[in-house]
C-alpha positions in Angstrom: 119.1 99.8 79.6 121.8 100.1 82.9 120.2 98.5 85.5 121.4 99.3 89.4 121.3 97.8 92.3 121.6 99.4 95.8 120.8 98.7 99.4 119.1 101.6 101.4 118.6 102.0 105.4 115.3 102.8 107.3 117.1 104.0 110.2 114.9 104.4 113.4 115.0 105.6 116.6 113.6 104.7 120.4 111.8 107.9 119.1 109.9 106.0 116.4 111.3 108.2 114.1 112.9 107.3 110.6 116.5 109.2 109.4 115.6 110.9 106.0 118.5 112.4 103.6 118.5 114.6 101.0 120.9 114.0 98.1 124.0 116.7 97.6 125.0 115.7 94.3 124.0 113.9 91.2 121.1 114.3 88.7 118.5 113.7 91.8 120.4 116.6 93.7 118.0 117.7 96.6 116.0 114.8 96.6 115.3 113.2 99.6 115.8 109.8 100.2 116.7 106.7 102.6 120.9 106.9 102.7 122.4 103.7 101.1 124.1 102.8 97.4 125.8 100.2 95.4 126.4 96.9 96.1 130.2 95.5 95.7 130.7 92.3 93.6 130.8 89.5 96.1 128.7 91.8 99.2 125.7 90.6 100.9 123.2 93.2 100.6 123.5 93.4 104.5 127.4 93.8 103.8 126.2 96.5 101.8 124.7 98.7 103.4 126.6 98.8 106.7 129.9 99.5 104.0 127.7 102.7 102.2 126.5 103.7 106.0 129.9 103.8 106.9 131.2 105.4 104.3 128.3 108.1 104.2 127.5 108.7 107.1 130.3 107.3 109.7 128.0 105.2 111.6 127.3 101.6 112.3 124.3 100.3 112.0 122.7 96.9 113.0 120.3 95.7 109.9 117.0 94.2 111.3 114.9 92.9 108.3 114.1 93.4 104.7 111.3 95.5 104.5 110.6 95.9 100.9 112.5 95.1 97.2 111.4 98.4 95.5 111.8 98.1 91.3 111.7 101.4 89.5 112.2 102.9 86.1 113.9 105.7 86.2 114.7 107.7 82.6 118.2 106.7 82.5 118.4 103.6 84.2 116.4 100.8 85.6 116.8 100.6 89.8 116.6 97.2 92.0 117.0 98.6 95.5 116.4 96.9 98.8 115.1 98.3 102.0 116.3 97.4 104.9 114.8 97.9 108.8 117.5 99.2 110.7 118.9 101.1 113.5 122.2 103.0 115.0 124.9 100.3 116.7 127.4 103.4 117.2 128.5 106.8 116.0 126.7 110.3 115.0 125.6 110.2 111.6 128.2 112.9 110.2 126.9 113.2 107.0 129.4 113.2 104.4 127.7 112.9 100.7 124.1 114.4 101.6 123.4 117.8 102.1 121.4 117.6 104.8 118.8 115.0 106.8 116.4 115.2 109.5 114.2 112.9 112.1 111.2 112.5 110.0 108.5 111.2 112.8 105.9 109.1 111.1 103.1 111.9 110.4 106.1 114.2 109.0 107.1 111.5 106.3 105.3 113.3 103.3 107.1 116.6 104.4 110.0 116.1 102.3 110.3 115.8 98.9 110.9 111.6 98.1 112.6 110.6 95.1 110.1 108.2 93.4 111.6 105.1 94.7 112.2 106.4 98.1 108.1 107.8 97.9 107.3 104.1 96.8 108.9 102.5 100.2 107.9 105.6 102.8 104.1 104.2 101.4 104.6 100.7 103.2 105.8 102.1 106.0 
């Protein structure tokens, strides 16, 4: 089975809200997730996450700490996802690849249909 290693940003703001994005492409189109993407050879998870958020959202982030690494067995691949607590350093979170995005208060996290691996992270935070 194909194995994929990715990084994801749990971006929070000063009001305690979390930034969620809705996939605009692929097999899991319309599912909600924490933004991020695949690591490139030679990158640390933190470097990959900063690059991915810049590419997807034109935003610079500060990676604060690892929250959780999720191992998830999807039907077509096995996913390892390193999830980091982050905040915006500069930029406006401009959607370049996602269909939609929302800032969610902690009591609103269950209001979107998270992808399975991301749902596990939501339960932790």
